[in-house]
C-alpha positions in Angstrom: -111.0 -230.2 -33.9 -108.3 -227.7 -34.9 -108.4 -226.2 -38.4 -105.7 -224.4 -40.3 -105.6 -220.6 -40.0 -103.4 -218.5 -42.3 -103.0 -214.9 -43.3 -102.6 -213.4 -46.8 -103.0 -210.0 -48.4 -105.3 -211.2 -51.1 -107.4 -214.4 -51.7 -108.4 -215.2 -55.2 -111.2 -217.8 -55.5 -111.1 -219.7 -58.8 -108.2 -220.5 -61.2 -109.8 -220.1 -64.6 -108.8 -217.3 -67.0 -109.9 -214.5 -64.7 -108.4 -216.1 -61.5 -105.0 -216.6 -63.2 -104.7 -213.0 -64.3 -106.0 -211.7 -60.9 -103.6 -213.8 -58.9 -100.6 -213.1 -61.1 -101.2 -209.3 -61.0 -101.6 -209.4 -57.2 -98.4 -211.5 -56.7 -96.3 -209.5 -59.2 -97.2 -206.3 -57.4 -95.7 -207.8 -54.2 -98.8 -208.9 -52.3 -99.0 -212.3 -50.7 -101.7 -214.1 -52.6 -103.6 -217.3 -52.1 -105.2 -218.8 -55.2 -108.0 -221.3 -54.5 -109.1 -223.9 -57.1 -111.5 -226.8 -57.0 -108.9 -228.8 -58.8 -105.2 -227.9 -59.5 -105.7 -229.9 -62.8 -108.3 -227.4 -63.9 -106.0 -224.3 -63.8 -106.6 -222.2 -67.0 -108.9 -225.0 -68.3 -110.6 -224.5 -71.6 -113.9 -226.3 -71.0 -115.4 -225.1 -74.3 -113.8 -223.8 -77.5 -110.1 -224.6 -78.0 -109.0 -221.1 -79.0 -108.0 -217.6 -77.8 -109.0 -214.4 -79.6 -111.4 -213.9 -82.4 -113.5 -210.9 -83.5 -113.2 -208.2 -80.7 -111.8 -210.8 -78.3 -108.4 -210.5 -80.0 -108.5 -206.8 -79.0 -109.0 -207.8 -75.3 -106.1 -210.2 -75.3 -103.8 -207.5 -76.8 -105.0 -205.0 -74.2 -104.4 -207.6 -71.4 -100.8 -208.0 -72.7 -100.2 -204.2 -73.0 -101.2 -203.9 -69.3 -98.9 -206.6 -68.2 -101.2 -209.7 -68.2 -100.3 -213.2 -69.2 -102.9 -214.6 -71.7 -101.2 -213.3 -74.8 -97.8 -214.7 -73.8 -99.3 -218.1 -72.9 -101.2 -218.6 -76.2 -98.1 -217.6 -78.2 -96.3 -220.5 -76.5 -99.1 -223.1 -77.0 -101.0 -222.2 -80.3 -101.3 -224.8 -83.1 -102.9 -222.5 -85.7 -103.0 -218.7 -86.0 -105.2 -216.6 -88.2 -105.9 -212.9 -88.5 -109.7 -212.5 -89.0 -111.4 -209.7 -91.1 -108.3 -208.9 -93.2 -110.4 -207.8 -96.1 -111.9 -205.0 -93.9 -110.3 -202.0 -92.2 -107.8 -202.3 -89.4 -110.4 -201.4 -86.7 -111.9 -204.9 -87.0 -108.8 -207.0 -87.7 -108.8 -209.6 -84.9 -106.2 -212.2 -84.2 -107.4 -215.7 -83.3 -105.4 -218.8 -82.4 -106.2 -222.5 -82.0 -104.7 -223.6 -78.7 -103.4 -226.9 -77.6 -105.8 -227.1 -74.6 -103.6 -229.3 -72.5 -100.5 -227.3 -73.2 -102.2 -224.0 -72.6 -103.4 -225.1 -69.1 -100.0 -226.7 -68.3 -98.0 -223.7 -69.3 -100.2 -221.3 -67.3 -100.0 -223.6 -64.3 -96.2 -223.6 -64.6 -96.2 -219.8 -64.7 -98.4 -219.6 -61.6 -96.3 -222.1 -59.7 -93.1 -220.3 -60.4 -94.5 -216.9 -59.4 -93.1 -215.3 -56.2 -95.7 -214.3 -53.5 -98.3 -216.8 -55.0 -99.6 -219.9 -53.2 -102.0 -222.3 -54.9 -104.4 -224.3 -52.8 -106.8 -227.0 -54.0 -109.9 -226.4 -51.8 -113.5 -225.3 -52.1 -114.3 -221.9 -50.6 -117.6 -222.0 -48.7 -117.9 -218.7 -46.9 -116.9 -215.1 -47.3 -115.8 -213.6 -43.9 -116.7 -209.9 -43.3 -116.5 -207.5 -40.5 -118.6 -204.4 -39.9 -116.7 -201.1 -39.9 -118.4 -197.7 -39.7 -121.7 -199.4 -40.6 -120.3 -201.1 -43.8 -119.3 -204.7 -44.5 -115.6 -205.1 -45.0 -113.7 -208.2 -46.2 -111.8 -210.2 -43.6 -111.1 -213.4 -45.5 -112.6 -216.8 -46.6 -113.4 -220.2 -45.1 -113.1 -223.5 -46.9 -115.4 -226.5 -46.8 -112.7 -228.4 -44.8 -112.8 -225.6 -42.1 -109.7 -223.7 -43.0 -109.7 -220.0 -42.3 -107.7 -217.7 -44.6 -107.7 -214.1 -43.4 -107.0 -211.4 -46.0 -107.6 -207.7 -46.7 -109.2 -208.3 -50.1 -110.9 -211.2 -51.9 -111.4 -211.6 -55.7 -114.2 -214.0 -56.8 -113.5 -215.7 -60.1 -115.7 -218.7 -59.8 -116.6 -219.1 -63.6 -119.4 -221.6 -64.2 -118.8 -223.7 -61.0 -121.3 -222.1 -58.5 -124.2 -224.6 -58.0 -123.5 -225.9 -61.5 -125.4 -228.6 -63.2 -124.8 -230.1 -66.6 -127.7 -231.3 -68.8 -127.7 -233.7 -71.7 -131.3 -234.4 -72.6 -133.1 -235.9 -69.5 -129.8 -236.7 -67.8 -128.7 -234.1 -65.2 -125.4 -234.2 -63.3 -124.6 -231.7 -60.6 -121.1 -231.0 -61.7 -119.0 -228.2 -63.1 -117.6 -228.2 -66.7 -116.0 -231.4 -67.9 -117.5 -233.4 -65.0 -115.4 -231.5 -62.5 -116.7 -230.9 -58.9 -119.2 -228.0 -58.6 -118.9 -225.4 -55.8 -122.0 -225.9 -53.7 -121.8 -223.5 -50.7 -120.5 -220.1 -51.7 -123.8 -218.9 -53.2 -125.5 -219.2 -49.9 -122.8 -217.2 -48.2 -123.1 -214.4 -50.8 -126.9 -214.3 -50.4 -126.4 -213.8 -46.7 -124.3 -210.8 -47.5 -127.1 -209.4 -49.6 -125.6 -210.2 -53.0 -128.2 -210.5 -55.9 -127.6 -213.8 -57.7 -128.6 -214.6 -61.3 -128.9 -218.0 -63.0 -127.2 -218.2 -66.4 -126.4 -221.0 -68.8 -124.0 -221.8 -71.5 -123.2 -224.9 -73.5 -120.6 -226.8 -75.5 -120.7 -229.1 -78.5 -119.6 -232.8 -78.7 -116.0 -233.8 -79.1 -115.6 -236.3 -82.0 -112.8 -238.9 -82.5 -110.7 -237.6 -85.4 -110.3 -241.2 -86.7 -114.0 -241.4 -87.3 -114.2 -238.2 -89.5 -114.1 -238.2 -93.3 -112.2 -235.0 -94.1 -112.5 -235.5 -97.8 -116.0 -234.2 -97.6 -114.9 -231.0 -95.9 -113.1 -227.8 -96.8 -109.6 -227.5 -95.3 -109.0 -224.3 -93.4 -105.3 -223.2 -93.1 -103.6 -220.8 -90.7 -101.8 -217.6 -91.9 -98.5 -218.0 -93.7 -97.0 -215.2 -91.6 -97.9 -215.7 -87.9 -98.6 -212.6 -85.9 -98.1 -213.0 -82.1 -100.6 -211.9 -79.5 -98.0 -210.5 -77.1 -96.1 -207.4 -78.0 -93.1 -209.0 -76.3 -93.1 -212.2 -78.4 -90.5 -212.3 -81.2 -92.5 -212.8 -84.4 -89.7 -214.7 -86.2 -89.3 -217.2 -83.4 -92.9 -218.4 -83.3 -93.2 -219.2 -87.1 -93.9 -222.9 -87.2 -95.9 -225.7 -89.0 -99.6 -225.4 -88.2 -102.5 -227.9 -88.0 -105.6 -227.5 -90.2 -109.2 -226.9 -89.2 -112.1 -228.0 -91.4 -115.4 -226.5 -92.6 -118.6 -228.4 -93.2 -122.3 -227.6 -92.8 -125.6 -228.8 -91.3 -128.4 -229.6 -93.7 -132.2 -230.0 -93.9 -131.9 -233.6 -92.5 -129.9 -232.3 -89.5 -132.6 -229.6 -88.9 -135.4 -232.1 -89.2 -133.8 -234.4 -86.6 -133.5 -231.5 -84.2 -137.1 -230.3 -84.8 -138.5 -233.7 -84.1 -136.7 -233.9 -80.8 -137.2 -230.4 -79.4 -139.4 -231.8 -76.7 -136.5 -233.8 -75.4 -134.2 -230.7 -75.2 -133.9 -229.2 -71.7 -133.8 -225.8 -73.4 -137.3 -226.2 -74.7 -138.8 -228.6 -72.1 -138.4 -226.1 -69.3 -135.7 -228.0 -67.4 -133.2 -225.2 -67.9 -133.9 -222.2 -65.8 -130.9 -220.1 -66.7 -130.6 -217.5 -69.6 -128.2 -218.5 -72.3 -125.9 -216.3 -74.5 -127.7 -214.7 -77.5 -124.6 -214.5 -79.6 -123.4 -218.1 -79.1 -126.7 -220.1 -79.4 -127.1 -223.8 -79.3 -127.9 -225.6 -82.6 -131.5 -226.1 -81.3 -131.8 -222.3 -80.9 -130.4 -221.7 -84.4 -132.8 -224.1 -86.1 -135.8 -222.6 -84.3 -134.9 -218.9 -84.6 -133.5 -219.1 -88.1 -136.0 -221.5 -89.6 -135.4 -220.1 -93.1 -131.7 -221.1 -93.1 -131.0 -224.3 -95.1 -127.6 -224.8 -93.4 -125.3 -223.6 -90.7 -121.5 -223.5 -90.7 -119.6 -226.0 -88.6 -115.8 -225.7 -88.0 -114.0 -228.9 -87.0 -111.2 -227.8 -84.7 -108.4 -229.9 -83.1 -108.2 -229.7 -79.3 -104.4 -230.3 -79.3 -101.4 -232.2 -80.7 -101.7 -235.1 -78.4 -105.4 -235.9 -78.6 -107.8 -237.1 -81.3 -110.6 -235.0 -79.9 -112.1 -232.6 -82.5 -114.3 -229.7 -81.4 -117.5 -229.2 -83.5 -117.7 -225.4 -83.4 -121.2 -224.1 -84.2 -123.1 -227.2 -82.9 -123.5 -226.7 -79.2 -126.4 -228.7 -77.9 -128.2 -230.2 -74.8 -130.1 -232.8 -76.7 -130.0 -236.5 -75.5 -127.1 -238.7 -76.4 -129.1 -240.8 -78.9 -130.3 -237.7 -80.7 -126.8 -236.2 -80.7 -125.6 -239.3 -82.6 -128.3 -238.9 -85.3 -127.7 -235.2 -85.5 -123.9 -235.2 -85.9 -124.0 -238.2 -88.3 -126.3 -236.3 -90.6 -123.5 -233.9 -91.4 -121.2 -234.4 -94.4 -117.9 -236.0 -93.2 -119.4 -237.0 -89.8 -121.5 -240.0 -91.1 -119.5 -242.4 -88.9 -118.7 -240.0 -86.1 -117.8 -241.5 -82.7 -118.5 -239.1 -79.8 -115.7 -239.0 -77.2 -117.6 -236.4 -75.0 -121.3 -235.6 -75.3 -122.4 -232.0 -75.9 -124.1 -230.5 -72.8 -125.6 -227.3 -71.4 -124.4 -226.0 -68.0 -126.3 -223.8 -65.6 -124.5 -221.8 -62.9 -124.9 -219.0 -60.4 -123.5 -215.6 -61.2 -124.2 -212.0 -59.9 -126.0 -209.0 -61.2 -122.9 -206.9 -62.1 -124.8 -203.7 -61.5 -123.8 -204.2 -57.9 -120.2 -203.4 -58.8 -118.2 -200.2 -59.1 -116.2 -199.7 -62.3 -113.2 -201.0 -60.3 -115.0 -204.3 -60.1 -115.4 -204.0 -56.3 -118.8 -204.5 -54.7 -120.4 -201.2 -53.8 -121.7 -202.5 -50.4 -118.8 -204.9 -49.4 -115.5 -203.1 -49.2 -112.6 -205.3 -50.4 -114.7 -207.8 -52.3 -113.9 -207.8 -56.0 -115.3 -210.0 -58.8 -114.3 -211.0 -62.3 -115.2 -213.2 -65.3 -118.3 -215.3 -65.9 -119.2 -214.8 -62.2 -120.0 -211.2 -63.4 -122.4 -212.4 -66.0 -120.0 -212.3 -69.0 -119.0 -215.1 -71.3 -115.7 -216.1 -72.9 -112.1 -216.7 -71.8 -110.9 -213.3 -73.0 -113.6 -211.3 -71.3 -112.8 -213.2 -68.1 -109.0 -212.6 -68.4 -109.3 -208.8 -68.8 -111.7 -208.5 -65.8 -109.4 -210.7 -63.7 -106.4 -208.4 -64.5 -108.4 -205.3 -63.6 -109.8 -206.8 -60.4 -106.3 -207.9 -59.4 -104.8 -204.5 -60.1 -107.6 -202.7 -58.2 -107.5 -205.0 -55.2 -103.8 -204.1 -54.9 -104.4 -200.4 -55.4 -107.0 -200.5 -52.6 -104.5 -202.0 -50.2 -101.9 -199.4 -51.4 -104.4 -196.6 -50.6 -104.4 -195.5 -54.2 -107.3 -194.6 -56.5 -108.5 -197.6 -58.7 -107.4 -197.9 -62.3 -110.5 -197.4 -64.4 -110.3 -197.5 -68.2 -113.0 -195.6 -69.9 -114.8 -196.4 -73.2 -112.4 -194.2 -75.2 -109.3 -195.9 -73.9 -109.9 -199.6 -74.3 -112.3 -202.4 -75.2 -111.8 -203.4 -71.5 -113.3 -200.1 -70.6 -116.3 -200.7 -72.8 -116.9 -204.2 -71.4 -116.7 -203.2 -67.8 -118.8 -200.0 -68.3 -121.5 -202.1 -70.1 -121.5 -204.7 -67.2 -121.9 -202.2 -64.4 -124.3 -199.7 -66.0 -126.6 -201.7 -68.3 -129.2 -204.3 -67.7 -127.6 -207.7 -68.5 -130.2 -210.4 -68.7 -127.9 -212.8 -70.6 -124.2 -213.7 -70.7 -122.3 -210.6 -72.0 -120.1 -211.1 -75.0 -117.7 -208.5 -76.3 -118.3 -207.3 -79.9 -116.6 -204.6 -82.0 -120.0 -203.0 -82.5 -120.2 -202.2 -78.8 -117.2 -199.9 -79.0 -118.1 -196.4 -80.1 -114.5 -195.4 -80.7 -113.3 -198.6 -82.4 -111.2 -196.9 -85.0 -108.8 -195.7 -82.4 -109.2 -198.8 -80.2 -107.5 -201.2 -82.6 -105.7 -204.3 -81.6 -102.5 -203.1 -83.4 -102.1 -200.0 -81.2 -103.0 -201.6 -77.8 -99.4 -201.1 -76.6 -99.4 -197.4 -77.5 -102.7 -197.0 -75.6 -102.1 -199.0 -72.5 -98.5 -199.8 -71.8 -97.9 -196.6 -70.0 -100.8 -197.4 -67.7 -99.4 -200.9 -67.1 -96.0 -199.3 -66.2 -97.6 -196.8 -63.8 -99.4 -199.7 -62.1 -96.2 -201.7 -61.8 -96.8 -204.6 -64.1 -94.7 -203.4 -67.1 -90.9 -203.2 -66.8 -89.1 -200.0 -67.6 -87.3 -201.4 -70.6 -90.7 -202.3 -72.2 -92.1 -198.9 -71.3 -89.1 -197.1 -72.8 -89.5 -199.0 -76.1 -93.1 -197.9 -76.4 -92.2 -194.3 -75.7 -89.5 -194.6 -78.4 -91.9 -196.3 -80.8 -94.4 -193.5 -80.4 -91.8 -190.9 -81.2 -90.6 -192.8 -84.3 -94.2 -193.0 -85.6 -94.8 -189.3 -85.1 -91.5 -188.3 -86.7 -92.1 -190.5 -89.8 -95.7 -189.3 -90.2 -94.4 -185.7 -90.2 -91.6 -186.5 -92.7 -94.0 -188.2 -95.1 -96.4 -185.3 -95.1 -93.5 -183.1 -96.4 -92.2 -185.6 -99.1 -93.3 -184.4 -102.6 -93.6 -186.8 -105.5 -93.4 -185.3 -109.1 -95.3 -186.6 -112.1 -92.1 -187.9 -113.8 -91.8 -191.0 -115.9 -90.5 -193.2 -113.1 -93.5 -192.3 -110.9 -96.0 -192.9 -113.7 -94.5 -196.3 -114.4 -94.8 -197.1 -110.7 -98.4 -196.0 -110.6 -99.2 -198.2 -113.6 -97.5 -201.2 -112.1 -99.5 -200.8 -108.9 -102.8 -200.4 -110.7 -103.2 -196.8 -109.7 -104.2 -193.8 -111.9 -101.2 -191.6 -113.1 -100.4 -188.3 -111.6 -101.3 -185.1 -113.5 -99.3 -182.9 -111.2 -96.9 -183.3 -108.2 -98.4 -184.5 -104.9 -97.3 -185.5 -101.4 -96.3 -189.0 -100.6 -99.0 -188.9 -97.9 -101.7 -188.3 -100.5 -100.6 -191.3 -102.5 -100.6 -193.5 -99.4 -104.3 -192.5 -98.9 -105.3 -194.0 -102.2 -107.1 -197.3 -101.4 -104.9 -199.4 -103.7 -101.6 -198.0 -102.3 -99.8 -198.1 -99.0 -96.6 -197.1 -97.2 -94.7 -200.2 -98.1 -95.5 -200.5 -101.9 -94.4 -196.8 -102.4 -91.0 -197.4 -100.9 -89.3 -197.2 -104.4 -90.4 -193.6 -104.7 -89.2 -192.6 -101.2 -85.4 -192.2 -101.5 -84.9 -190.9 -98.0 -87.1 -193.5 -96.3 -85.5 -194.6 -93.0 -85.1 -198.3 -92.0 -87.9 -198.7 -89.4 -89.3 -201.7 -87.5 -92.4 -203.2 -89.1 -94.5 -202.4 -86.0 -93.7 -198.8 -86.6 -94.4 -198.7 -90.3 -97.7 -200.4 -89.8 -98.8 -197.6 -87.5 -97.5 -195.0 -89.9 -99.5 -196.4 -92.7 -102.7 -196.7 -90.7 -102.3 -193.1 -89.3 -101.9 -191.6 -92.7 -104.5 -193.7 -94.5 -107.2 -193.0 -92.0 -106.2 -189.6 -90.7 -109.5 -187.9 -91.5 -111.5 -190.6 -89.7 -109.2 -190.8 -86.7 -109.2 -187.0 -86.4 -113.0 -187.0 -86.4 -113.1 -189.7 -83.7 -110.6 -187.9 -81.5 -113.0 -184.9 -81.5 -115.8 -187.2 -80.4 -113.6 -188.6 -77.6 -112.8 -185.0 -76.5 -116.6 -184.5 -76.0 -117.0 -187.8 -74.3 -114.1 -186.9 -71.9 -115.9 -183.7 -70.9 -118.9 -185.7 -69.6 -116.6 -188.3 -67.9 -114.8 -185.5 -66.0 -118.1 -184.2 -64.5 -118.0 -186.4 -61.4 -121.1 -187.4 -59.4 -121.1 -187.8 -55.6 -120.8 -191.3 -54.1 -123.8 -192.8 -52.3 -126.0 -189.9 -53.4 -129.8 -189.9 -53.0 -131.2 -188.8 -56.4 -134.6 -188.1 -54.9 -133.1 -184.8 -53.7 -133.0 -183.6 -57.3 -136.5 -182.3 -58.3 -137.5 -182.8 -61.9 -136.0 -186.3 -62.4 -138.4 -188.9 -63.6 -139.2 -191.8 -61.2 -137.5 -194.4 -63.4 -134.3 -192.3 -63.6 -134.3 -191.8 -59.8 -134.6 -195.6 -59.3 -131.8 -196.4 -61.8 -129.5 -193.7 -60.5 -129.9 -194.7 -56.9 -129.3 -198.3 -57.7 -126.3 -197.9 -60.0 -124.7 -194.8 -58.4 -122.8 -193.7 -61.6 -119.4 -192.1 -61.1 -119.9 -189.4 -63.8 -122.4 -187.6 -65.9 -121.0 -189.6 -68.9 -121.7 -192.9 -67.1 -125.2 -191.7 -66.0 -126.0 -190.9 -69.6 -125.4 -194.5 -70.6 -127.9 -196.0 -68.1 -131.0 -197.4 -69.7 -134.0 -195.4 -68.3 -132.0 -192.2 -67.9 -133.0 -189.7 -70.6 -131.1 -186.7 -72.0 -133.7 -184.5 -70.2 -132.7 -186.2 -66.9 -129.1 -185.5 -67.6 -129.9 -181.8 -68.2 -131.7 -181.7 -64.8 -128.7 -183.3 -63.0 -126.3 -180.8 -64.7 -128.4 -177.8 -63.5 -128.5 -179.3 -60.0 -124.7 -179.7 -60.0 -124.1 -176.1 -61.2 -126.4 -174.9 -58.4 -124.5 -176.9 -55.8 -121.2 -175.5 -57.2 -122.5 -171.9 -57.0 -123.7 -172.5 -53.4 -120.2 -173.8 -52.4 -118.5 -170.8 -54.0 
């Protein structure tokens, strides 16, 4: 029997949010790329929540866009409601979130992939990773499919999501399928184990989808989108995407709901022992919430449309794996859902993923050259976390083939850097979710300045065109010039100024002051003080926004920049690769074990490993200095 044999530069396994970004990056950088998917109809599928962005996740989407990724552009084309979260707080935690038309999002991404040069899409299940041994190390040679096809390549990127050995659970009913009843991938896990890869078992879940016609919205609070829509992509024209938006709705569980759940906990796979995998702490099922927060009388539920051409409504906040009959009781106990008709049952899904401590910061396996991984396969959760990893894995697979150093973003440069650093250095016993609290330097890692932070890197990689790069350079200069000008503009305590202060609810001036000092007042900002600034230039809104933030938070930003400088010093102290830390006398046993396992790239990264103390770091620094002196 003859089977197909083909050659590619890079093979990407899985076409979810990670796989799409990885494949597009690879193809756009000129490498012949094969993208494998269990089903072409599942490209960029949203099997759970119908939205992109949200707290901290909006930052990731903006960063993906600044580096040349696709997610931001795609949601700008297919959103049905847009909202900026946390607007009452400071700009560091402002996060854009958009409801997506799920079908349109998937179709638009598929169209983008199909029209991309150097990219081939293949519906097939990958069963085996092919490696060769070179100089005693395993090196990627390609993949084999279940049908027997062999696809040779110089790099492979695994983006398998929740499909590996997946099984879905609704009460006592178990189906060995992937999300939404799609085919699971049954063979690849065994191939990875043969290569010495450590496999974890994680779980996640999704709520029921309810027929919109069966919902009484009069008993719920209507949730509107923002009047002024802010795009995700820095390349999207804000004026062109203003449109009518659909509403979401807010309701709550109650004591009756909780009593139904408590009475049926024995029938939940989560509590009966049927589920082996570990679930996400920050996105728990309703059963988990009722048990862990027993004192709470109610929990918020958001009723969200899944698209313009479907009646399915997503019940956010009510993920469950309870049996179908209990789900009906539970959902119908909620105000507005008394006559709910379930289109799709809620379910939990278990799947295989890896221990990400096996990866370098480039997302390449330490022990298998040319094998990269991204997304939920790395033990993370969420579309946005997946997309940013896919982009980085795609870029670094290309750079490996180009003979270049990998692009590694550190914790002071991007939320992406925080996410990947956490994955590869910390013990992750549950699906990892990005949160603003994980970022030490979040005041300078805002979503509004992602282009200023990362577009130059995207240009250097080759994913950002020169025109876009030139605009960011120009924008940066305009911001700096305007900040300098404002610091020198003096405002006198005359009658016009005092009237302006009174109209803006601000205390009057007793003496002249700079315009910058006025902007720093909490109740004032750059725009409202325009009448007092006669020489104010006509600048784009994206420039004035940065000027306002820079002046208002100058003290905090300056302090954080000093912290970053200290952080960078430790990051620059590189550690040798494949080093045996038993050679360093004075390290504790736990530190030796962790350091040998994780092989950190720098002193900074070593200091973030749980089990490595400040005393251990001091010992390593002394050892490095001794080695340096010996070499001299």
